[in-house]
TIMI-631199 format. One line per field, with one value per residue: z, y, x of N, C-alpha, C, O in turn; residue in three letters; residue number from 1. Coordinates in steps of 0.1 Angstrom, whole numbers, plus 5000, padded with zeros to 4 digits. Layout:
n_up = [Z | ...]
n_north = [Y | ...]
n_east = [X | ...]
ca_up = [Z | ...]
ca_north = [Y | ...]
ca_east = [X | ...]
c_up = [Z | ...]
c_north = [Y | ...]
c_east = [X | ...]
o_up = [Z | ...]
o_north = [Y | ...]
o_east = [X | ...]
type = [ALA | ...]
seq = [NUM | ...]
REM end
This chain:
n_up = [1046 | 1054 | 1053 | 1059 | 1054 | 1057 | 1081 | 1078 | 1051 | 1048 | 1062 | 1048 | 1023 | 1030 | 1039 | 1011 | 0997 | 1012 | 1003 | 0977 | 0976 | 0985 | 0967 | 0949 | 0957 | 0944 | 0923 | 0934 | 0927 | 0897 | 0903 | 0918 | 0902 | 0880 | 0889 | 0893 | 0869 | 0858 | 0872 | 0865 | 0838 | 0840 | 0853 | 0830 | 0808 | 0818 | 0825 | 0795 | 0790 | 0800 | 0789 | 0763 | 0772 | 0777 | 0756 | 0741 | 0755 | 0750 | 0723 | 0716 | 0735 | 0738 | 0723 | 0701 | 0670 | 0638 | 0637 | 0617 | 0609 | 0636 | 0653 | 0645 | 0653 | 0685 | 0688 | 0679 | 0700 | 0722 | 0719 | 0718 | 0743 | 0759 | 0749 | 0765 | 0790 | 0789 | 0781 | 0808 | 0826 | 0817 | 0829 | 0854 | 0858 | 0851 | 0876 | 0897 | 0890 | 0890 | 0916 | 0930 | 0919 | 0931 | 0952 | 0974 | 0983 | 0976 | 1003 | 1011 | 0987 | 0982 | 1000 | 0991 | 0975 | 0951 | 0919 | 0901 | 0883 | 0888 | 0899 | 0900 | 0893 | 0879 | 0858 | 0832 | 0829 | 0837 | 0813 | 0799 | 0802 | 0801 | 0774 | 0761 | 0770 | 0758 | 0732 | 0727 | 0730 | 0708 | 0689 | 0697 | 0684 | 0661 | 0651 | 0658 | 0641 | 0615 | 0615 | 0613 | 0585 | 0548 | 0524 | 0493 | 0472 | 0458 | 0463 | 0486 | 0506 | 0503 | 0517 | 0543 | 0551 | 0551 | 0570 | 0592 | 0595 | 0599 | 0622 | 0639 | 0636 | 0648 | 0677 | 0681 | 0679 | 0700 | 0724 | 0723 | 0731 | 0760 | 0773 | 0778 | 0802]
n_north = [5069 | 5036 | 5005 | 4983 | 4960 | 4967 | 4953 | 4944 | 4936 | 4921 | 4899 | 4890 | 4885 | 4865 | 4844 | 4844 | 4834 | 4809 | 4796 | 4795 | 4779 | 4755 | 4744 | 4729 | 4705 | 4692 | 4680 | 4656 | 4640 | 4635 | 4620 | 4599 | 4583 | 4579 | 4558 | 4539 | 4535 | 4526 | 4501 | 4487 | 4486 | 4467 | 4448 | 4438 | 4433 | 4412 | 4391 | 4390 | 4378 | 4354 | 4341 | 4337 | 4315 | 4299 | 4291 | 4282 | 4260 | 4244 | 4242 | 4229 | 4208 | 4195 | 4191 | 4206 | 4215 | 4222 | 4254 | 4283 | 4302 | 4307 | 4307 | 4337 | 4348 | 4345 | 4356 | 4384 | 4386 | 4389 | 4408 | 4429 | 4430 | 4432 | 4461 | 4473 | 4469 | 4485 | 4514 | 4513 | 4515 | 4538 | 4556 | 4551 | 4562 | 4589 | 4595 | 4590 | 4610 | 4631 | 4633 | 4638 | 4661 | 4679 | 4675 | 4660 | 4644 | 4609 | 4593 | 4567 | 4556 | 4569 | 4557 | 4532 | 4506 | 4499 | 4503 | 4537 | 4549 | 4559 | 4580 | 4619 | 4647 | 4670 | 4689 | 4685 | 4662 | 4645 | 4645 | 4636 | 4612 | 4600 | 4604 | 4586 | 4559 | 4562 | 4562 | 4539 | 4528 | 4534 | 4524 | 4497 | 4493 | 4501 | 4475 | 4456 | 4463 | 4460 | 4430 | 4423 | 4431 | 4428 | 4422 | 4429 | 4434 | 4444 | 4470 | 4475 | 4456 | 4471 | 4495 | 4487 | 4479 | 4504 | 4518 | 4502 | 4507 | 4535 | 4535 | 4522 | 4538 | 4563 | 4551 | 4547 | 4573 | 4584 | 4571 | 4575 | 4601 | 4593 | 4585 | 4608 | 4617]
n_east = [8789 | 8787 | 8805 | 8793 | 8765 | 8733 | 8714 | 8687 | 8690 | 8709 | 8699 | 8677 | 8690 | 8706 | 8688 | 8674 | 8694 | 8700 | 8677 | 8680 | 8699 | 8692 | 8678 | 8691 | 8686 | 8669 | 8677 | 8685 | 8659 | 8665 | 8686 | 8679 | 8658 | 8672 | 8687 | 8670 | 8659 | 8683 | 8690 | 8663 | 8669 | 8691 | 8681 | 8660 | 8677 | 8691 | 8671 | 8666 | 8688 | 8687 | 8666 | 8676 | 8696 | 8680 | 8664 | 8686 | 8694 | 8671 | 8670 | 8690 | 8690 | 8664 | 8633 | 8628 | 8627 | 8649 | 8658 | 8653 | 8679 | 8695 | 8714 | 8719 | 8701 | 8704 | 8726 | 8718 | 8700 | 8714 | 8731 | 8717 | 8708 | 8733 | 8736 | 8714 | 8724 | 8747 | 8733 | 8719 | 8745 | 8752 | 8729 | 8736 | 8764 | 8755 | 8738 | 8755 | 8774 | 8759 | 8750 | 8774 | 8785 | 8763 | 8752 | 8769 | 8802 | 8809 | 8815 | 8816 | 8823 | 8849 | 8864 | 8867 | 8882 | 8877 | 8869 | 8876 | 8858 | 8833 | 8834 | 8834 | 8848 | 8838 | 8816 | 8822 | 8840 | 8818 | 8803 | 8824 | 8826 | 8802 | 8800 | 8814 | 8804 | 8779 | 8785 | 8798 | 8773 | 8761 | 8777 | 8775 | 8745 | 8751 | 8762 | 8741 | 8723 | 8741 | 8741 | 8716 | 8711 | 8705 | 8731 | 8735 | 8750 | 8784 | 8788 | 8773 | 8788 | 8813 | 8802 | 8796 | 8820 | 8837 | 8820 | 8827 | 8855 | 8855 | 8844 | 8863 | 8884 | 8873 | 8868 | 8895 | 8908 | 8894 | 8901 | 8929 | 8932 | 8930 | 8951 | 8968 | 8960]
ca_up = [1043 | 1060 | 1044 | 1065 | 1044 | 1062 | 1089 | 1073 | 1038 | 1053 | 1066 | 1035 | 1013 | 1036 | 1036 | 1000 | 0994 | 1017 | 0996 | 0966 | 0974 | 0988 | 0954 | 0945 | 0963 | 0935 | 0916 | 0939 | 0916 | 0886 | 0911 | 0923 | 0889 | 0871 | 0896 | 0893 | 0856 | 0857 | 0879 | 0855 | 0827 | 0844 | 0854 | 0816 | 0799 | 0824 | 0818 | 0780 | 0786 | 0807 | 0776 | 0754 | 0777 | 0778 | 0742 | 0738 | 0761 | 0744 | 0710 | 0715 | 0745 | 0739 | 0714 | 0691 | 0654 | 0630 | 0640 | 0606 | 0613 | 0652 | 0659 | 0643 | 0664 | 0695 | 0687 | 0682 | 0714 | 0732 | 0717 | 0724 | 0764 | 0761 | 0746 | 0776 | 0802 | 0786 | 0785 | 0823 | 0828 | 0815 | 0838 | 0869 | 0857 | 0855 | 0885 | 0904 | 0886 | 0896 | 0932 | 0934 | 0917 | 0932 | 0965 | 0980 | 0974 | 0980 | 1012 | 1009 | 0976 | 0984 | 1008 | 0987 | 0966 | 0936 | 0904 | 0904 | 0873 | 0889 | 0907 | 0888 | 0897 | 0869 | 0847 | 0818 | 0833 | 0837 | 0800 | 0790 | 0807 | 0795 | 0759 | 0757 | 0772 | 0744 | 0718 | 0728 | 0726 | 0696 | 0681 | 0695 | 0680 | 0648 | 0650 | 0658 | 0629 | 0606 | 0614 | 0605 | 0570 | 0538 | 0517 | 0480 | 0459 | 0466 | 0467 | 0501 | 0512 | 0508 | 0526 | 0556 | 0556 | 0555 | 0581 | 0603 | 0593 | 0604 | 0638 | 0644 | 0639 | 0657 | 0688 | 0686 | 0683 | 0713 | 0732 | 0722 | 0743 | 0773 | 0774 | 0781 | 0812]
ca_north = [5059 | 5025 | 4996 | 4972 | 4960 | 4970 | 4945 | 4935 | 4932 | 4908 | 4885 | 4887 | 4877 | 4852 | 4838 | 4840 | 4825 | 4796 | 4791 | 4791 | 4769 | 4741 | 4738 | 4718 | 4692 | 4687 | 4672 | 4640 | 4633 | 4627 | 4605 | 4585 | 4578 | 4574 | 4545 | 4531 | 4532 | 4515 | 4487 | 4484 | 4480 | 4457 | 4431 | 4435 | 4428 | 4399 | 4382 | 4386 | 4367 | 4343 | 4337 | 4332 | 4305 | 4288 | 4289 | 4277 | 4248 | 4238 | 4241 | 4216 | 4194 | 4197 | 4186 | 4218 | 4209 | 4231 | 4266 | 4288 | 4313 | 4305 | 4318 | 4350 | 4351 | 4345 | 4366 | 4397 | 4387 | 4389 | 4422 | 4438 | 4427 | 4441 | 4474 | 4476 | 4471 | 4499 | 4523 | 4510 | 4521 | 4557 | 4561 | 4550 | 4573 | 4600 | 4595 | 4591 | 4622 | 4646 | 4635 | 4645 | 4674 | 4690 | 4675 | 4655 | 4633 | 4597 | 4591 | 4552 | 4554 | 4574 | 4547 | 4520 | 4501 | 4497 | 4514 | 4552 | 4554 | 4568 | 4594 | 4625 | 4659 | 4683 | 4688 | 4684 | 4648 | 4638 | 4645 | 4630 | 4596 | 4598 | 4604 | 4574 | 4551 | 4562 | 4562 | 4523 | 4523 | 4532 | 4509 | 4479 | 4495 | 4496 | 4461 | 4448 | 4465 | 4454 | 4416 | 4421 | 4439 | 4419 | 4428 | 4423 | 4438 | 4448 | 4483 | 4473 | 4453 | 4482 | 4507 | 4482 | 4479 | 4519 | 4522 | 4498 | 4516 | 4545 | 4532 | 4521 | 4552 | 4570 | 4545 | 4546 | 4587 | 4587 | 4565 | 4582 | 4612 | 4591 | 4583 | 4621 | 4621]
ca_east = [8782 | 8794 | 8810 | 8785 | 8755 | 8721 | 8711 | 8677 | 8691 | 8719 | 8690 | 8669 | 8699 | 8711 | 8675 | 8674 | 8707 | 8698 | 8667 | 8681 | 8712 | 8687 | 8670 | 8699 | 8682 | 8659 | 8687 | 8681 | 8648 | 8674 | 8697 | 8669 | 8652 | 8685 | 8694 | 8658 | 8659 | 8695 | 8683 | 8653 | 8674 | 8697 | 8671 | 8655 | 8688 | 8694 | 8660 | 8670 | 8696 | 8682 | 8657 | 8685 | 8702 | 8670 | 8661 | 8698 | 8690 | 8658 | 8674 | 8703 | 8687 | 8652 | 8624 | 8631 | 8636 | 8656 | 8651 | 8659 | 8689 | 8691 | 8723 | 8719 | 8686 | 8706 | 8735 | 8712 | 8694 | 8728 | 8736 | 8703 | 8711 | 8745 | 8730 | 8706 | 8736 | 8756 | 8723 | 8719 | 8757 | 8750 | 8722 | 8745 | 8772 | 8749 | 8732 | 8764 | 8779 | 8748 | 8749 | 8787 | 8784 | 8753 | 8750 | 8779 | 8808 | 8801 | 8822 | 8819 | 8829 | 8860 | 8870 | 8867 | 8894 | 8869 | 8873 | 8870 | 8851 | 8820 | 8841 | 8831 | 8848 | 8835 | 8806 | 8832 | 8843 | 8808 | 8800 | 8832 | 8825 | 8787 | 8800 | 8826 | 8794 | 8772 | 8795 | 8799 | 8759 | 8760 | 8786 | 8768 | 8734 | 8755 | 8767 | 8732 | 8716 | 8745 | 8738 | 8704 | 8708 | 8710 | 8740 | 8731 | 8760 | 8796 | 8787 | 8770 | 8797 | 8822 | 8795 | 8796 | 8835 | 8837 | 8815 | 8836 | 8866 | 8853 | 8840 | 8873 | 8891 | 8866 | 8874 | 8908 | 8908 | 8884 | 8910 | 8944 | 8931 | 8930 | 8968 | 8972 | 8954]
c_up = [1048 | 1053 | 1048 | 1057 | 1056 | 1070 | 1082 | 1060 | 1040 | 1057 | 1053 | 1027 | 1019 | 1035 | 1021 | 0993 | 0996 | 1009 | 0982 | 0965 | 0977 | 0976 | 0947 | 0945 | 0953 | 0925 | 0920 | 0929 | 0906 | 0893 | 0910 | 0910 | 0881 | 0876 | 0895 | 0879 | 0851 | 0859 | 0870 | 0843 | 0829 | 0844 | 0838 | 0809 | 0809 | 0823 | 0803 | 0779 | 0794 | 0798 | 0765 | 0759 | 0777 | 0763 | 0736 | 0742 | 0753 | 0727 | 0708 | 0728 | 0745 | 0726 | 0701 | 0678 | 0646 | 0632 | 0627 | 0612 | 0628 | 0653 | 0655 | 0654 | 0676 | 0696 | 0688 | 0691 | 0724 | 0730 | 0724 | 0739 | 0765 | 0762 | 0759 | 0789 | 0799 | 0787 | 0803 | 0827 | 0827 | 0825 | 0853 | 0868 | 0860 | 0866 | 0896 | 0902 | 0893 | 0908 | 0934 | 0932 | 0920 | 0948 | 0974 | 0977 | 0982 | 0991 | 1010 | 0997 | 0975 | 0991 | 1004 | 0976 | 0952 | 0927 | 0907 | 0893 | 0874 | 0899 | 0894 | 0896 | 0889 | 0858 | 0833 | 0820 | 0830 | 0818 | 0791 | 0790 | 0801 | 0780 | 0753 | 0756 | 0761 | 0733 | 0717 | 0725 | 0713 | 0685 | 0680 | 0689 | 0662 | 0642 | 0649 | 0643 | 0614 | 0604 | 0605 | 0593 | 0563 | 0530 | 0506 | 0469 | 0469 | 0468 | 0486 | 0511 | 0517 | 0518 | 0543 | 0558 | 0559 | 0570 | 0596 | 0605 | 0602 | 0619 | 0645 | 0648 | 0647 | 0672 | 0690 | 0688 | 0696 | 0723 | 0734 | 0731 | 0756 | 0779 | 0780 | 0793 | 0823]
c_north = [5047 | 5015 | 4985 | 4974 | 4963 | 4956 | 4936 | 4930 | 4922 | 4896 | 4879 | 4883 | 4865 | 4843 | 4831 | 4830 | 4809 | 4789 | 4786 | 4781 | 4754 | 4739 | 4727 | 4705 | 4684 | 4678 | 4657 | 4634 | 4624 | 4617 | 4595 | 4580 | 4575 | 4559 | 4537 | 4528 | 4522 | 4503 | 4482 | 4478 | 4468 | 4443 | 4429 | 4429 | 4413 | 4388 | 4379 | 4377 | 4353 | 4335 | 4332 | 4319 | 4294 | 4284 | 4283 | 4260 | 4238 | 4235 | 4227 | 4207 | 4188 | 4191 | 4196 | 4211 | 4218 | 4245 | 4277 | 4303 | 4314 | 4312 | 4329 | 4355 | 4355 | 4358 | 4380 | 4398 | 4391 | 4403 | 4433 | 4439 | 4435 | 4456 | 4479 | 4476 | 4483 | 4510 | 4524 | 4518 | 4536 | 4561 | 4562 | 4560 | 4584 | 4605 | 4597 | 4606 | 4634 | 4646 | 4641 | 4655 | 4685 | 4687 | 4671 | 4643 | 4621 | 4595 | 4573 | 4549 | 4557 | 4564 | 4536 | 4518 | 4499 | 4509 | 4530 | 4558 | 4562 | 4578 | 4605 | 4640 | 4673 | 4679 | 4682 | 4667 | 4640 | 4636 | 4637 | 4613 | 4594 | 4595 | 4590 | 4564 | 4550 | 4560 | 4544 | 4517 | 4520 | 4524 | 4497 | 4483 | 4492 | 4480 | 4453 | 4450 | 4459 | 4441 | 4419 | 4429 | 4429 | 4428 | 4421 | 4425 | 4442 | 4462 | 4480 | 4469 | 4464 | 4494 | 4500 | 4480 | 4495 | 4524 | 4514 | 4504 | 4529 | 4549 | 4530 | 4532 | 4561 | 4567 | 4548 | 4562 | 4587 | 4585 | 4570 | 4594 | 4607 | 4589 | 4597 | 4623 | 4614]
c_east = [8792 | 8796 | 8800 | 8769 | 8744 | 8718 | 8700 | 8681 | 8700 | 8710 | 8679 | 8677 | 8707 | 8698 | 8673 | 8684 | 8707 | 8689 | 8672 | 8695 | 8707 | 8679 | 8678 | 8696 | 8672 | 8665 | 8685 | 8669 | 8657 | 8682 | 8690 | 8662 | 8661 | 8687 | 8681 | 8659 | 8670 | 8693 | 8675 | 8659 | 8683 | 8692 | 8663 | 8664 | 8690 | 8685 | 8660 | 8680 | 8696 | 8674 | 8668 | 8690 | 8691 | 8667 | 8674 | 8698 | 8681 | 8662 | 8682 | 8698 | 8672 | 8644 | 8624 | 8636 | 8644 | 8647 | 8660 | 8666 | 8688 | 8702 | 8723 | 8709 | 8696 | 8715 | 8729 | 8707 | 8703 | 8730 | 8725 | 8704 | 8724 | 8744 | 8721 | 8716 | 8743 | 8744 | 8722 | 8733 | 8756 | 8742 | 8729 | 8755 | 8766 | 8740 | 8744 | 8770 | 8771 | 8749 | 8766 | 8791 | 8776 | 8751 | 8764 | 8789 | 8805 | 8814 | 8824 | 8826 | 8844 | 8870 | 8872 | 8879 | 8888 | 8874 | 8868 | 8861 | 8836 | 8824 | 8843 | 8837 | 8846 | 8824 | 8814 | 8834 | 8833 | 8805 | 8808 | 8829 | 8809 | 8789 | 8806 | 8812 | 8785 | 8776 | 8792 | 8785 | 8756 | 8767 | 8777 | 8755 | 8741 | 8756 | 8753 | 8724 | 8723 | 8745 | 8726 | 8699 | 8714 | 8717 | 8741 | 8741 | 8774 | 8794 | 8780 | 8776 | 8808 | 8816 | 8799 | 8813 | 8843 | 8836 | 8823 | 8847 | 8864 | 8849 | 8855 | 8883 | 8886 | 8871 | 8887 | 8913 | 8901 | 8892 | 8926 | 8944 | 8932 | 8947 | 8976 | 8971 | 8961]
o_up = [1045 | 1045 | 1039 | 1055 | 1067 | 1063 | 1079 | 1056 | 1031 | 1055 | 1051 | 1020 | 1012 | 1028 | 1019 | 0986 | 0989 | 1007 | 0976 | 0954 | 0974 | 0976 | 0940 | 0939 | 0955 | 0919 | 0912 | 0925 | 0905 | 0888 | 0905 | 0909 | 0873 | 0868 | 0897 | 0877 | 0842 | 0851 | 0866 | 0838 | 0821 | 0839 | 0835 | 0802 | 0802 | 0822 | 0799 | 0769 | 0793 | 0798 | 0760 | 0751 | 0778 | 0760 | 0725 | 0734 | 0750 | 0721 | 0701 | 0729 | 0752 | 0719 | 0691 | 0675 | 0655 | 0631 | 0627 | 0618 | 0633 | 0654 | 0665 | 0662 | 0678 | 0703 | 0697 | 0697 | 0734 | 0740 | 0733 | 0745 | 0773 | 0771 | 0762 | 0797 | 0808 | 0797 | 0809 | 0833 | 0835 | 0831 | 0861 | 0877 | 0870 | 0866 | 0903 | 0912 | 0899 | 0914 | 0942 | 0939 | 0916 | 0955 | 0980 | 0969 | 0993 | 0985 | 1008 | 0997 | 0970 | 0987 | 1011 | 0969 | 0942 | 0929 | 0912 | 0894 | 0865 | 0907 | 0884 | 0905 | 0892 | 0852 | 0826 | 0812 | 0824 | 0812 | 0781 | 0781 | 0796 | 0775 | 0742 | 0745 | 0755 | 0724 | 0709 | 0719 | 0708 | 0674 | 0671 | 0687 | 0653 | 0631 | 0641 | 0635 | 0604 | 0594 | 0593 | 0591 | 0568 | 0528 | 0506 | 0458 | 0481 | 0477 | 0496 | 0522 | 0529 | 0525 | 0552 | 0570 | 0566 | 0577 | 0607 | 0617 | 0612 | 0626 | 0655 | 0659 | 0654 | 0680 | 0701 | 0697 | 0704 | 0731 | 0744 | 0738 | 0765 | 0791 | 0785 | 0799 | 0834]
o_north = [5048 | 5013 | 4977 | 4984 | 4960 | 4947 | 4924 | 4920 | 4912 | 4884 | 4867 | 4874 | 4857 | 4833 | 4819 | 4820 | 4800 | 4777 | 4776 | 4777 | 4743 | 4729 | 4718 | 4695 | 4672 | 4670 | 4647 | 4623 | 4612 | 4606 | 4585 | 4568 | 4566 | 4550 | 4526 | 4516 | 4513 | 4494 | 4471 | 4468 | 4459 | 4432 | 4417 | 4420 | 4403 | 4377 | 4368 | 4369 | 4344 | 4322 | 4321 | 4310 | 4282 | 4273 | 4278 | 4251 | 4226 | 4227 | 4218 | 4196 | 4178 | 4185 | 4192 | 4205 | 4227 | 4247 | 4277 | 4311 | 4323 | 4325 | 4336 | 4365 | 4367 | 4368 | 4388 | 4409 | 4396 | 4410 | 4442 | 4448 | 4444 | 4464 | 4491 | 4485 | 4491 | 4517 | 4534 | 4528 | 4544 | 4571 | 4572 | 4568 | 4590 | 4617 | 4607 | 4614 | 4644 | 4657 | 4651 | 4661 | 4697 | 4697 | 4681 | 4634 | 4622 | 4595 | 4569 | 4540 | 4550 | 4562 | 4528 | 4527 | 4497 | 4519 | 4533 | 4569 | 4568 | 4584 | 4603 | 4644 | 4685 | 4668 | 4674 | 4659 | 4630 | 4625 | 4632 | 4604 | 4583 | 4586 | 4584 | 4560 | 4540 | 4556 | 4539 | 4507 | 4510 | 4520 | 4490 | 4472 | 4485 | 4476 | 4444 | 4441 | 4455 | 4437 | 4418 | 4432 | 4421 | 4439 | 4410 | 4419 | 4444 | 4466 | 4485 | 4474 | 4466 | 4501 | 4506 | 4480 | 4498 | 4530 | 4518 | 4506 | 4531 | 4560 | 4537 | 4534 | 4567 | 4576 | 4551 | 4564 | 4594 | 4594 | 4569 | 4596 | 4616 | 4592 | 4597 | 4630 | 4616]
o_east = [8804 | 8787 | 8798 | 8763 | 8749 | 8720 | 8702 | 8675 | 8700 | 8714 | 8675 | 8671 | 8713 | 8700 | 8671 | 8681 | 8710 | 8692 | 8668 | 8699 | 8712 | 8674 | 8672 | 8700 | 8668 | 8658 | 8684 | 8671 | 8656 | 8685 | 8692 | 8663 | 8658 | 8688 | 8683 | 8660 | 8668 | 8694 | 8679 | 8654 | 8683 | 8695 | 8660 | 8661 | 8691 | 8690 | 8656 | 8681 | 8704 | 8674 | 8666 | 8690 | 8693 | 8669 | 8672 | 8701 | 8683 | 8657 | 8679 | 8705 | 8669 | 8652 | 8619 | 8646 | 8645 | 8635 | 8672 | 8660 | 8681 | 8701 | 8727 | 8710 | 8697 | 8713 | 8734 | 8708 | 8699 | 8730 | 8726 | 8699 | 8725 | 8748 | 8723 | 8714 | 8746 | 8747 | 8724 | 8731 | 8759 | 8746 | 8728 | 8754 | 8768 | 8735 | 8743 | 8769 | 8776 | 8750 | 8767 | 8799 | 8777 | 8749 | 8770 | 8785 | 8800 | 8824 | 8835 | 8834 | 8852 | 8882 | 8878 | 8883 | 8896 | 8880 | 8857 | 8856 | 8831 | 8816 | 8849 | 8830 | 8850 | 8823 | 8808 | 8829 | 8835 | 8806 | 8805 | 8830 | 8808 | 8783 | 8803 | 8809 | 8783 | 8769 | 8785 | 8783 | 8752 | 8762 | 8773 | 8750 | 8737 | 8751 | 8752 | 8720 | 8717 | 8750 | 8726 | 8688 | 8722 | 8712 | 8746 | 8740 | 8775 | 8801 | 8786 | 8775 | 8812 | 8823 | 8805 | 8816 | 8853 | 8843 | 8825 | 8850 | 8871 | 8849 | 8858 | 8889 | 8894 | 8875 | 8891 | 8921 | 8908 | 8892 | 8933 | 8954 | 8935 | 8950 | 8987 | 8979 | 8958]
type = [UNK | UNK | UNK | UNK | UNK | UNK | UNK | UNK | UNK | UNK | UNK | UNK | UNK | UNK | UNK | UNK | UNK | UNK | UNK | UNK | UNK | UNK | UNK | UNK | UNK | UNK | UNK | UNK | UNK | UNK | UNK | UNK | UNK | UNK | UNK | UNK | UNK | UNK | UNK | UNK | UNK | UNK | UNK | UNK | UNK | UNK | UNK | UNK | UNK | UNK | UNK | UNK | UNK | UNK | UNK | UNK | UNK | UNK | UNK | UNK | UNK | UNK | UNK | UNK | UNK | UNK | UNK | UNK | UNK | UNK | UNK | UNK | UNK | UNK | UNK | UNK | UNK | UNK | UNK | UNK | UNK | UNK | UNK | UNK | UNK | UNK | UNK | UNK | UNK | UNK | UNK | UNK | UNK | UNK | UNK | UNK | UNK | UNK | UNK | UNK | UNK | UNK | UNK | UNK | UNK | UNK | UNK | UNK | UNK | UNK | UNK | UNK | UNK | UNK | UNK | UNK | UNK | UNK | UNK | UNK | UNK | UNK | UNK | UNK | UNK | UNK | UNK | UNK | UNK | UNK | UNK | UNK | UNK | UNK | UNK | UNK | UNK | UNK | UNK | UNK | UNK | UNK | UNK | UNK | UNK | UNK | UNK | UNK | UNK | UNK | UNK | UNK | UNK | UNK | UNK | UNK | UNK | UNK | UNK | UNK | UNK | UNK | UNK | UNK | UNK | UNK | UNK | UNK | UNK | UNK | UNK | UNK | UNK | UNK | UNK | UNK | UNK | UNK | UNK | UNK | UNK]
seq = [1 | 2 | 3 | 4 | 5 | 6 | 7 | 8 | 9 | 10 | 11 | 12 | 13 | 14 | 15 | 16 | 17 | 18 | 19 | 20 | 21 | 22 | 23 | 24 | 25 | 26 | 27 | 28 | 29 | 30 | 31 | 32 | 33 | 34 | 35 | 36 | 37 | 38 | 39 | 40 | 41 | 42 | 43 | 44 | 45 | 46 | 47 | 48 | 49 | 50 | 51 | 52 | 53 | 54 | 55 | 56 | 57 | 58 | 59 | 60 | 61 | 62 | 63 | 64 | 65 | 66 | 67 | 68 | 69 | 70 | 71 | 72 | 73 | 74 | 75 | 76 | 77 | 78 | 79 | 80 | 81 | 82 | 83 | 84 | 85 | 86 | 87 | 88 | 89 | 90 | 91 | 92 | 93 | 94 | 95 | 96 | 97 | 98 | 99 | 100 | 101 | 102 | 103 | 104 | 105 | 106 | 107 | 108 | 109 | 110 | 111 | 112 | 113 | 114 | 115 | 116 | 117 | 118 | 119 | 120 | 121 | 122 | 123 | 124 | 125 | 126 | 127 | 128 | 129 | 130 | 131 | 132 | 133 | 134 | 135 | 136 | 137 | 138 | 139 | 140 | 141 | 142 | 143 | 144 | 145 | 146 | 147 | 148 | 149 | 150 | 151 | 152 | 153 | 154 | 155 | 156 | 157 | 158 | 159 | 160 | 161 | 162 | 163 | 164 | 165 | 166 | 167 | 168 | 169 | 170 | 171 | 172 | 173 | 174 | 175 | 176 | 177 | 178 | 179 | 180 | 181]
REM end
């Protein structure tokens, strides 16, 4: 017996492996649509903020009368826009990470002096970065809901304080691990 594989088997194996390796380009669908989704969310959030600016301008300089809970409504809309921006960032990190993991390093990014936040070297690193931004989205969502909740009793206020303490502790421990990297 020879240690050399059969020539026909080698050609078939090479063809199959080439086809199999080429399927990684389907990841480009997720990359492209993540970027499109992120851009769409950036546009929507920016339009929302523009709407807030125009509402504030009309409220203080226009002919609008007293609007009940005006400040709360403005802050809630701004928090909603921040929420959309954060979700857009999740989509961008996801798209860049998939591209770098499955397709190729982004040469332009490596030559750039910009932040290395979008530089991804492993699937675990991508998951960590996504998890941190998603936690921020959840915190912003909590803040938005907490603003719109009515607190009728001392127990309600104590629950809110406990939730804020829990968020602060989780945020502290989430970032405590970053000092070791």
